[in-house]
C-alpha positions as CSV (number, residue, x, y, z in Angstrom):
1,M,-27.5,-76.4,-75.1
2,L,-29.3,-75.8,-72.0
3,S,-31.1,-72.7,-71.1
4,S,-30.0,-70.5,-68.1
5,K,-33.7,-71.2,-66.7
6,L,-33.2,-75.0,-67.0
7,V,-29.5,-74.9,-65.4
8,G,-31.0,-72.9,-62.7
9,L,-33.8,-75.8,-62.2
10,I,-31.1,-78.3,-62.3
11,K,-29.1,-76.4,-59.5
12,F,-32.6,-75.9,-57.4
13,G,-33.4,-79.7,-57.9
14,V,-29.9,-80.8,-57.0
15,R,-30.5,-78.5,-53.7
16,N,-33.7,-79.7,-53.0
17,N,-34.1,-83.2,-54.2
18,I,-36.9,-82.4,-56.8
19,F,-36.2,-85.1,-59.3
20,R,-37.7,-88.2,-57.6
21,G,-39.8,-88.7,-60.6
22,F,-36.6,-89.6,-62.7
23,R,-35.3,-92.4,-59.9
24,A,-36.4,-96.1,-59.4
25,Q,-33.9,-97.2,-56.4
26,P,-31.7,-96.3,-54.6
27,D,-32.4,-93.5,-52.8
28,F,-29.8,-90.1,-53.6
29,T,-26.7,-91.3,-51.7
30,K,-26.7,-87.5,-49.6
31,N,-30.2,-88.9,-48.1
32,R,-29.3,-92.1,-47.6
33,Y,-25.7,-91.7,-46.0
34,Q,-26.5,-88.5,-45.0
35,V,-23.6,-86.7,-46.5
36,E,-23.0,-83.1,-46.2
37,R,-22.1,-81.2,-49.7
38,G,-18.6,-79.6,-49.9
39,F,-17.9,-76.1,-50.6
40,Y,-18.2,-76.5,-54.3
41,N,-19.6,-74.3,-57.1
42,Y,-22.8,-75.3,-59.0
43,L,-23.0,-75.9,-62.6
44,Q,-23.6,-72.9,-64.4
45,E,-24.6,-71.8,-67.9
46,P,-21.0,-70.4,-68.8
47,H,-19.5,-73.6,-67.5
48,L,-21.5,-75.8,-69.7
49,R,-20.8,-73.4,-72.7
50,Y,-17.0,-73.7,-72.4
51,F,-17.6,-77.5,-72.0
52,Q,-19.5,-77.5,-75.2
53,D,-17.0,-75.3,-77.1
54,L,-13.9,-77.4,-76.1
55,L,-15.9,-80.8,-76.9
56,G,-17.5,-79.8,-79.9
57,Y,-20.3,-82.6,-80.0
58,E,-23.8,-82.6,-78.5
59,E,-23.2,-86.2,-77.8
60,R,-19.8,-85.4,-76.0
61,V,-22.0,-83.3,-73.4
62,L,-24.8,-85.1,-71.9
63,T,-27.5,-83.0,-70.1
64,N,-30.6,-85.0,-70.8
65,L,-31.9,-86.4,-67.5
66,S,-32.6,-89.9,-69.0
67,D,-29.4,-90.3,-70.7
68,L,-27.5,-89.1,-67.0
69,E,-29.1,-91.6,-65.2
70,K,-26.8,-94.9,-65.6
71,Y,-23.9,-92.6,-64.9
72,N,-25.6,-91.4,-61.8
73,V,-26.2,-94.9,-60.2
74,D,-23.6,-97.5,-59.6
75,W,-24.1,-101.2,-60.8
76,F,-25.3,-102.5,-57.5
77,Q,-27.5,-99.9,-57.4
78,Q,-26.5,-98.9,-53.5
79,V,-25.7,-95.4,-54.4
80,R,-27.2,-92.4,-56.6
81,G,-26.0,-89.1,-57.6
82,S,-27.4,-85.7,-58.9
83,S,-24.9,-84.9,-61.6
84,A,-26.4,-82.4,-64.2
85,V,-23.6,-83.1,-67.0
86,V,-21.3,-86.2,-68.2
87,L,-18.2,-84.7,-70.3
88,K,-16.7,-87.4,-72.7
89,P,-13.4,-86.0,-73.6
90,K,-11.2,-88.3,-76.3
91,T,-7.8,-86.6,-75.9
92,T,-5.3,-86.1,-72.8
93,E,-5.4,-82.4,-74.0
94,E,-9.0,-82.3,-73.4
95,V,-8.8,-83.9,-70.0
96,S,-6.3,-81.4,-69.2
97,K,-8.3,-78.3,-70.0
98,I,-11.2,-79.9,-68.4
99,I,-9.7,-80.3,-65.2
100,V,-7.7,-76.5,-65.5
101,Y,-11.4,-74.9,-65.8
102,C,-12.8,-77.2,-62.9
103,N,-9.9,-76.5,-60.7
104,Q,-10.1,-72.6,-61.6
105,Y,-13.6,-72.4,-60.7
106,K,-13.6,-74.8,-58.1
107,L,-16.3,-77.6,-59.7
108,A,-16.1,-81.0,-58.5
109,L,-15.3,-83.9,-60.9
110,C,-16.2,-87.7,-60.5
111,T,-13.9,-89.8,-63.2
112,Q,-16.2,-92.8,-64.4
113,G,-14.7,-95.7,-66.4
114,G,-17.2,-98.7,-67.0
115,N,-19.1,-98.2,-63.8
116,T,-18.7,-101.7,-62.5
117,G,-17.3,-101.2,-59.1
118,V,-18.4,-102.5,-56.0
119,A,-17.5,-99.5,-53.5
120,S,-19.4,-96.8,-55.1
121,G,-16.1,-95.0,-56.0
122,A,-17.1,-94.0,-59.5
123,V,-20.6,-92.4,-59.0
124,P,-21.0,-88.6,-57.9
125,V,-22.3,-88.5,-54.2
126,F,-23.8,-84.6,-55.2
127,D,-23.8,-83.4,-58.5
128,E,-20.0,-83.6,-59.3
129,I,-19.6,-83.3,-63.1
130,I,-18.9,-86.8,-64.5
131,L,-15.8,-87.2,-66.4
132,S,-16.5,-90.3,-68.6
133,M,-13.5,-92.1,-70.0
134,E,-15.5,-94.5,-72.6
135,L,-14.3,-92.5,-76.0
136,M,-10.7,-92.8,-74.7
137,N,-10.6,-96.4,-76.0
138,E,-7.6,-96.2,-78.5
139,I,-5.4,-99.3,-78.1
140,I,-2.2,-97.5,-79.3
141,E,0.6,-100.0,-79.4
142,I,1.0,-103.6,-79.1
143,D,4.7,-104.8,-78.9
144,E,4.7,-108.7,-79.5
145,N,8.5,-109.1,-78.8
146,S,8.3,-107.3,-75.3
147,G,4.9,-108.6,-74.3
148,T,3.6,-105.0,-73.6
149,V,0.7,-102.7,-74.5
150,V,0.1,-99.3,-74.5
151,C,-3.6,-98.0,-74.4
152,Q,-5.7,-95.1,-73.5
153,A,-7.8,-95.8,-70.2
154,G,-11.1,-96.5,-71.3
155,V,-10.1,-99.5,-73.4
156,I,-12.6,-102.1,-72.4
157,L,-10.8,-105.1,-70.7
158,E,-12.4,-107.5,-72.9
159,E,-11.9,-106.0,-76.2
160,L,-8.0,-105.5,-75.0
161,D,-7.8,-109.1,-74.6
162,N,-9.4,-110.0,-77.7
163,A,-6.9,-107.4,-79.4
164,L,-3.9,-109.2,-77.8
165,A,-5.0,-112.8,-78.8
166,G,-4.0,-112.4,-82.1
167,K,-0.2,-112.1,-80.9
168,G,-0.5,-114.6,-78.5
169,L,-1.0,-112.3,-75.7
170,M,-3.5,-111.7,-72.6
171,V,-4.1,-109.1,-70.3
172,P,-2.9,-111.0,-66.9
173,L,-6.7,-109.5,-65.2
174,D,-9.8,-111.5,-65.6
175,L,-13.0,-110.1,-64.3
176,G,-16.8,-110.9,-64.1
177,S,-17.1,-107.4,-65.6
178,K,-14.5,-107.8,-68.3
179,G,-17.2,-107.0,-70.9
180,S,-17.6,-103.7,-69.4
181,C,-15.1,-102.5,-67.2
182,Q,-12.4,-100.3,-68.3
183,I,-8.5,-100.5,-68.1
184,G,-7.9,-96.8,-66.2
185,G,-10.4,-98.3,-63.4
186,N,-8.8,-101.4,-63.2
187,V,-5.6,-99.6,-62.7
188,A,-7.2,-96.9,-60.5
189,T,-8.7,-99.7,-58.1
190,N,-5.8,-101.8,-58.5
191,A,-8.3,-104.7,-59.4
192,G,-7.1,-108.6,-58.7
193,G,-9.9,-110.8,-60.2
194,M,-10.1,-114.5,-60.4
195,R,-6.0,-115.4,-61.3
196,V,-4.2,-113.3,-58.9
197,M,-2.7,-116.3,-57.7
198,R,-0.8,-116.9,-61.1
199,Y,-0.5,-113.1,-62.5
200,G,-0.7,-110.6,-59.7
201,N,-2.9,-107.8,-59.5
202,M,-2.7,-104.3,-61.5
203,H,-0.1,-103.0,-59.2
204,G,2.5,-105.7,-60.3
205,N,1.4,-105.7,-64.0
206,T,1.7,-101.7,-64.5
207,L,4.5,-100.7,-66.5
208,G,3.7,-96.9,-66.9
209,L,0.8,-94.6,-66.8
210,E,-0.1,-91.3,-68.1
211,V,-1.9,-89.0,-65.7
212,V,-3.6,-85.6,-65.4
213,K,-3.1,-84.0,-62.1
214,A,-5.7,-81.4,-60.6
215,N,-4.1,-78.5,-62.0
216,G,-4.2,-79.5,-65.7
217,E,-0.4,-80.6,-65.8
218,V,0.4,-84.1,-67.5
219,L,2.7,-86.5,-66.1
220,D,4.4,-89.2,-68.8
221,C,5.4,-91.6,-66.9
222,L,4.4,-93.8,-69.5
223,T,7.6,-96.0,-69.9
224,S,6.9,-99.7,-71.0
225,V,10.2,-101.3,-70.0
226,R,10.2,-103.5,-66.8
227,K,13.0,-102.1,-65.1
228,D,13.2,-98.7,-64.5
229,N,15.1,-97.5,-60.9
230,S,15.6,-93.9,-62.4
231,G,14.2,-92.3,-59.3
232,L,10.9,-92.5,-57.5
233,H,7.9,-94.8,-58.9
234,L,5.6,-91.8,-59.3
235,K,3.1,-94.2,-60.8
236,N,2.5,-96.4,-58.2
237,L,0.8,-93.1,-56.1
238,F,-1.7,-93.2,-58.8
239,I,-2.6,-97.3,-58.8
240,G,-5.5,-97.8,-56.5
241,S,-5.6,-94.2,-55.6
242,E,-9.5,-94.2,-57.3
243,G,-9.1,-91.1,-59.0
244,T,-8.5,-89.0,-56.0
245,L,-4.9,-88.1,-56.9
246,G,-4.8,-87.6,-60.5
247,I,-6.9,-88.7,-63.6
248,I,-5.1,-91.6,-65.2
249,T,-5.5,-91.0,-69.3
250,K,-3.1,-93.7,-70.8
251,V,-1.6,-97.1,-69.3
252,A,1.4,-99.3,-70.2
253,L,0.7,-103.0,-69.2
254,Q,3.1,-106.1,-69.2
255,C,1.1,-108.9,-71.0
256,S,1.3,-112.5,-70.0
257,T,1.5,-115.2,-72.9
258,R,-1.7,-116.4,-73.9
259,P,-2.0,-120.4,-72.8
260,K,-2.5,-123.1,-75.0
261,S,-3.8,-125.6,-72.7
262,Q,-6.7,-124.6,-70.3
263,H,-8.3,-127.3,-68.1
264,V,-11.1,-126.7,-65.3
265,T,-12.1,-129.3,-62.8
266,F,-15.1,-128.7,-60.5
267,L,-15.1,-130.3,-57.3
268,G,-17.5,-131.5,-54.2
269,L,-16.1,-131.9,-50.6
270,Q,-17.3,-132.5,-47.3
271,T,-15.5,-130.1,-45.2
272,F,-13.5,-126.6,-45.4
273,D,-10.9,-128.9,-43.8
274,K,-11.0,-131.1,-46.9
275,V,-11.1,-127.8,-49.1
276,L,-7.8,-126.7,-47.7
277,K,-6.3,-130.2,-47.9
278,T,-7.5,-130.1,-51.3
279,S,-6.1,-126.7,-52.2
280,K,-2.4,-127.5,-50.8
281,K,-2.4,-130.5,-52.7
282,A,-3.2,-128.8,-56.0
283,K,-0.3,-126.1,-55.5
284,H,2.2,-129.1,-55.2
285,E,0.7,-131.4,-57.8
286,L,-0.5,-128.8,-60.7
287,G,2.4,-125.9,-59.3
288,E,3.6,-124.2,-62.6
289,I,0.2,-124.7,-64.5
290,L,-2.0,-123.6,-61.6
291,S,-4.0,-120.5,-62.6
292,A,-7.3,-120.0,-60.2
293,M,-8.9,-121.7,-57.5
294,E,-12.4,-120.4,-56.5
295,V,-14.3,-121.6,-53.3
296,M,-18.2,-121.9,-52.9
297,D,-20.5,-123.4,-50.0
298,S,-23.6,-125.1,-50.8
299,H,-25.8,-122.1,-49.8
300,T,-24.3,-119.8,-52.2
301,I,-24.9,-122.4,-55.0
302,K,-28.2,-123.1,-54.0
303,W,-28.8,-119.6,-54.2
304,G,-27.3,-119.1,-57.5
305,K,-29.2,-122.1,-58.9
306,E,-32.6,-120.1,-57.6
307,H,-31.5,-116.6,-58.8
308,T,-28.9,-116.9,-61.8
309,N,-29.9,-119.7,-63.8
310,L,-27.2,-121.7,-62.7
311,V,-26.3,-125.1,-63.6
312,S,-24.1,-127.2,-61.6
313,P,-22.3,-130.3,-63.1
314,L,-22.3,-132.0,-59.6
315,D,-24.8,-132.9,-57.1
316,D,-25.3,-131.0,-53.9
317,Y,-22.1,-131.1,-51.6
318,P,-21.0,-128.9,-48.4
319,F,-18.4,-127.3,-50.6
320,Y,-17.3,-126.3,-54.2
321,L,-13.9,-125.8,-55.0
322,L,-13.1,-124.8,-58.8
323,I,-9.5,-125.2,-60.0
324,E,-8.0,-124.0,-63.2
325,T,-4.8,-124.7,-65.0
326,A,-3.5,-123.0,-68.1
327,G,-0.2,-124.1,-69.5
328,S,1.7,-124.8,-73.3
329,N,0.9,-128.3,-73.7
330,V,-2.6,-129.9,-74.3
331,E,-1.3,-133.5,-73.5
332,H,1.0,-132.9,-70.7
333,D,-1.5,-130.4,-68.6
334,S,-4.5,-133.0,-69.3
335,I,-2.5,-135.8,-67.7
336,K,-1.7,-133.6,-64.8
337,M,-5.3,-132.6,-64.1
338,N,-6.5,-136.2,-64.4
339,E,-4.0,-137.5,-62.4
340,F,-4.8,-135.0,-59.5
341,L,-8.4,-135.5,-59.7
342,E,-7.8,-139.4,-59.6
343,S,-5.3,-139.0,-56.6
344,A,-7.9,-136.5,-54.2
345,L,-10.8,-139.2,-55.2
346,K,-8.5,-142.0,-54.2
347,G,-7.4,-140.0,-51.1
348,H,-10.6,-138.9,-49.8
349,Y,-10.1,-135.4,-50.3
350,V,-12.9,-134.8,-52.5
351,L,-16.0,-136.7,-52.8
352,N,-16.7,-136.0,-56.7
353,G,-15.7,-133.9,-59.4
354,V,-15.3,-133.2,-63.1
355,V,-12.7,-132.3,-65.5
356,T,-13.0,-130.6,-68.9
357,G,-10.6,-128.9,-71.2
358,E,-13.2,-128.3,-73.5
359,P,-14.0,-124.4,-74.0
360,S,-17.7,-124.5,-74.3
361,K,-17.8,-126.5,-70.8
362,I,-14.7,-124.6,-69.2
363,Q,-17.0,-121.2,-69.7
364,S,-20.0,-122.8,-67.9
365,I,-18.5,-124.0,-65.3
366,W,-16.7,-120.6,-64.8
367,A,-20.4,-119.2,-65.2
368,I,-21.2,-120.7,-62.3
369,R,-19.0,-118.2,-60.1
370,E,-19.0,-115.2,-62.0
371,N,-22.9,-115.0,-62.3
372,L,-23.4,-115.2,-58.7
373,P,-23.3,-111.2,-58.3
374,Q,-26.3,-110.8,-60.6
375,G,-28.3,-112.6,-58.1
376,F,-27.2,-110.1,-55.2
377,K,-27.6,-107.3,-57.5
378,D,-31.4,-107.9,-58.1
379,Y,-32.0,-108.4,-54.3
380,G,-33.1,-105.7,-51.9
381,W,-29.9,-104.2,-50.0
382,C,-26.9,-106.2,-50.2
383,A,-23.9,-105.4,-48.4
384,L,-20.4,-106.5,-50.2
385,Y,-17.6,-106.8,-47.9
386,D,-14.2,-107.8,-49.9
387,L,-11.8,-109.2,-47.0
388,S,-8.3,-110.4,-47.1
389,L,-8.0,-113.0,-44.2
390,P,-5.6,-116.3,-43.4
391,V,-7.4,-118.9,-45.6
392,T,-7.7,-121.1,-42.2
393,E,-10.6,-118.2,-41.0
394,Y,-11.9,-118.1,-44.5
395,F,-15.5,-119.7,-43.8
396,N,-15.4,-119.3,-40.0
397,I,-16.0,-115.6,-40.7
398,V,-18.8,-116.6,-42.5
399,D,-20.1,-118.7,-39.7
400,E,-19.8,-115.9,-37.4
401,T,-21.4,-113.3,-39.2
402,R,-24.6,-115.3,-39.7
403,D,-24.8,-116.2,-36.2
404,Y,-24.0,-112.6,-35.3
405,L,-27.0,-111.3,-37.7
406,K,-29.2,-114.1,-36.9
407,N,-32.8,-113.3,-37.3
408,H,-31.7,-109.8,-38.4
409,V,-31.2,-110.4,-42.3
410,E,-32.4,-112.1,-45.0
411,D,-29.2,-114.4,-45.4
412,V,-25.4,-114.4,-45.6
413,F,-23.0,-115.8,-48.5
414,G,-19.5,-116.5,-48.7
415,F,-17.4,-117.4,-51.7
416,G,-14.1,-115.9,-53.5
417,H,-10.6,-116.4,-54.3
418,L,-9.1,-118.8,-51.9
419,G,-5.8,-119.2,-53.9
420,D,-5.1,-115.5,-52.6
421,G,-7.3,-115.7,-49.4
422,N,-10.1,-113.2,-50.7
423,L,-13.2,-113.9,-49.2
424,H,-16.4,-112.3,-50.8
425,L,-18.8,-112.0,-47.9
426,Q,-22.4,-110.9,-48.9
427,V,-25.3,-109.6,-46.5
428,L,-28.8,-109.4,-47.9
429,A,-31.7,-107.5,-46.4
430,R,-34.8,-106.6,-47.9
431,K,-34.0,-102.7,-47.5
432,Y,-31.3,-100.3,-45.9
433,D,-31.0,-100.2,-42.7
434,K,-28.3,-97.8,-41.4
435,W,-28.1,-99.5,-37.9
436,L,-27.5,-102.9,-39.0
437,A,-25.1,-101.4,-41.6
438,D,-22.8,-99.6,-39.0
439,D,-23.2,-102.6,-36.4
440,L,-22.4,-105.0,-39.2
441,E,-19.0,-102.9,-40.2
442,T,-18.2,-102.4,-36.3
443,F,-18.3,-106.0,-36.1
444,L,-16.3,-107.2,-39.2
445,T,-13.8,-104.6,-38.8
446,K,-13.2,-105.8,-35.4
447,R,-12.6,-109.3,-36.6
448,I,-10.4,-108.6,-39.6
449,L,-7.8,-106.2,-37.9
450,D,-7.6,-108.8,-35.4
451,M,-6.6,-111.3,-37.9
452,R,-4.5,-108.8,-39.7
453,G,-6.3,-108.6,-42.5
454,S,-7.7,-106.2,-45.0
455,M,-11.2,-105.0,-45.1
456,S,-10.6,-104.1,-48.9
457,A,-8.8,-107.0,-50.8
458,E,-9.5,-105.7,-54.6
459,H,-12.1,-103.5,-54.9
460,G,-10.9,-99.9,-53.3
461,L,-12.5,-98.2,-50.6
462,G,-14.6,-95.9,-52.6
463,F,-17.4,-94.0,-50.8
464,L,-18.9,-96.9,-48.9
465,K,-15.6,-98.0,-47.2
466,R,-13.9,-94.6,-47.1
467,K,-14.3,-94.5,-43.2
468,Y,-11.8,-97.4,-43.0
469,L,-8.7,-95.3,-44.2
470,P,-7.7,-93.9,-40.8
471,I,-8.7,-97.2,-38.9
472,V,-6.8,-99.7,-40.9
473,N,-3.6,-97.6,-41.2
474,D,-1.3,-96.5,-38.5
475,H,-1.3,-92.4,-38.0
476,P,1.7,-91.7,-39.5
477,S,0.8,-93.5,-42.7
478,Y,-2.9,-91.9,-42.7
479,T,-1.1,-88.6,-42.2
480,L,1.0,-89.1,-44.9
481,M,-1.6,-90.2,-47.4
482,T,-3.7,-86.8,-46.2
483,D,-0.9,-84.9,-46.9
484,L,-0.3,-86.5,-50.4
485,K,-4.0,-85.2,-51.3
486,K,-3.4,-81.8,-50.0
487,L,-0.6,-81.7,-52.2
488,L,-1.6,-83.2,-55.4
489,D,-5.3,-82.0,-55.2
490,P,-5.2,-78.7,-52.7
491,N,-9.0,-77.8,-54.2
492,R,-10.4,-81.5,-53.3
493,I,-11.9,-81.3,-56.8
494,L,-11.0,-84.8,-57.7
495,N,-13.5,-87.2,-56.8
496,P,-14.4,-85.8,-53.7
497,Y,-16.2,-87.6,-50.8
498,K,-14.2,-90.9,-51.5
499,V,-11.4,-92.8,-50.4
500,F,-10.7,-90.1,-48.0
501,P,-13.1,-89.7,-45.0
């Protein structure tokens, strides 16, 4: 238990930023982004005593500064909070009691899952209490007949998928961070991932939720049936709300049948026009078994080779297309994929390509795409943009951004989910520059809005993109969103400084 003297020191340190000895990069969020702290109370000894009495174990109430560091910094190391405590509940009842107490004493809360997001929505901006869901990791029920699963919010995506594998099922979501991201966080951000073109995002696969409101009341919307029109679909309010309207504690998902056959082809192409024609050809000829389609350019692949030990099965080409199929008949799917590649080569759609159905080779080809973010993470400052736009404009915006930022940044990269028009645009600089960041955002926002696209395709708004909420929504829609926030969280204790400007 912390002494009152140490609690006072933490409070003083949060206010006066004296803990720099514990920090590498980045700088504290409040300093880098010049944010003003809300009118919340500071953590005191009686508050800590309550949490320790409630949770009962020292390892469930973390106060050691070295333990707190990983919870205070996001995975991409863009933001850093100053939280003095991490709480680890195991039950919905514990979550409810924590929220009731925080709401009563106006203590701000930041709910955190696997902390793998890229919009900085899961780490505190100031000294918010971190509510970690990692111990709420029970898989409650798997129904093989209906293909549904009910679990607590802290279950790791990959672990849930492994549990479903033995039942012939799969989570209809695949992310590069699947080994650490949690289902609750996936729902809270309406995650998309590699196979949205086949399975859709979390909004379409979430059957029901259990949510704790800001006043501690538990909403039981945990139905596991696919069709239910008995009133408003309240669960949809919380999918994509990033913990700002309520805290998701349990999830019911509709699972997909696990494919018995999987094939991947990796293609080298001359132009982006050829990429689009090949994409259209794949949709027509692979149809019912097509599950994913990822695009990268030579610039990105070269970066991956230099910074992530990426190994490509092809020589250098201007563009690369990764296409995956998933079906129920190995022979049928293999024939279709090989015929597609042969036809694409003969028709001069592609210059070269490889096909494999061998699991280890499939994994190594997917690693080319999945491991790219690691290289960006370890390099200076990276501005990450998650854009939805017409596929015909996909690489035009990459070229435009390169021209616009010429001689002002180290590099610009574009790659992503071609199958659903989701581009990941990464801008690298040696260090954060506020003028550069603001200018880039103004440029991109105007271009994407002109295309009637989205500035947040699948990663949410979090802290870094919260300014977009009133820009990309018309005034009545924005007003309704803020009214809902006031109604459900009048003291604004749930994930403050996020989503809502």
